[in-house]
C-alpha positions in Angstrom: -2.3 119.3 -35.0 -3.5 116.4 -33.0 -7.2 115.0 -34.6 -9.6 114.9 -31.3 -12.3 113.0 -33.2 -10.2 109.6 -33.2 -8.7 108.9 -29.8 -7.5 105.3 -30.6 -4.1 106.2 -27.9 -6.1 104.3 -25.9 -7.9 101.3 -27.8 -6.5 98.1 -29.0 -4.5 97.9 -32.1 -3.4 94.9 -34.5 -1.1 95.1 -37.2 -2.9 93.5 -40.8 -1.2 92.8 -44.2 -3.1 93.9 -46.9 -3.1 91.6 -50.0 -1.0 94.9 -51.8 1.8 94.0 -48.6 1.9 96.6 -46.8 1.1 96.4 -43.5 -1.6 98.8 -41.8 -2.8 98.9 -38.1 -6.6 98.2 -37.4 -8.0 99.3 -34.8 -10.2 96.9 -32.5 -13.6 98.4 -31.5 -13.8 98.1 -27.2 -16.3 95.8 -25.7 -19.8 97.4 -24.9 -20.6 97.0 -21.4 -24.4 95.6 -20.0 -26.4 98.6 -19.8 -27.0 99.6 -16.0 -29.7 101.8 -14.1 -29.2 105.3 -14.1 -30.7 105.8 -10.5 -29.1 102.3 -8.3 -26.4 101.1 -11.4 -27.8 97.5 -11.2 -27.2 96.2 -14.7 -30.9 96.1 -16.4 -32.5 93.0 -17.6 -34.4 92.7 -20.8 -31.2 94.7 -23.0 -29.2 93.5 -25.6 -25.4 93.8 -25.1 -22.9 94.1 -28.5 -22.7 93.0 -31.7 -26.3 91.7 -31.7 -27.7 94.7 -30.3 -27.2 96.0 -33.5 -28.5 93.6 -36.2 -32.4 94.3 -33.8 -34.4 97.4 -34.1 -35.2 99.8 -31.6 -38.1 98.1 -30.0 -36.1 94.8 -29.7 -32.9 96.1 -27.7 -35.5 97.8 -25.1 -38.3 97.0 -22.9 -41.4 98.7 -24.1 -42.4 100.2 -20.9 -41.9 103.9 -19.4 -38.1 104.7 -18.8 -37.1 101.1 -20.7 -33.4 100.5 -20.8 -32.5 103.3 -18.7 -34.4 102.3 -14.9 -34.4 98.8 -13.3 -38.0 98.1 -12.3 -37.9 98.3 -9.0 -36.8 101.8 -9.3 -39.5 102.5 -11.7 -42.3 101.3 -9.4 -41.1 104.0 -6.4 -40.5 106.3 -9.3 -43.9 105.6 -10.1 -45.3 105.7 -6.3 -43.8 109.3 -5.4 -45.4 110.9 -9.0 -48.2 109.5 -7.8 -48.8 110.8 -4.2 -47.3 113.7 -5.4 -51.2 114.3 -8.0 -53.0 113.2 -5.2 -51.2 114.9 -1.9 
């Protein structure tokens, strides 16, 4: 029965010789892509990508504002405007 947790068929593999003389296969991690806006799909500014993001704290990884790291600034301004209109309408 296949193990569903690994999913390594489509990942790049390299053969590596161990100190004991055996050859083992190492699976390379996929490159991470830049974060995109969930509404319009534009790349987000102020977010880090890849290995450098792992070393940062959560507040350094993304902008510290409402919907930071999820929605771009233009979509955020339209979202806030529609919410304000809904409250005062």
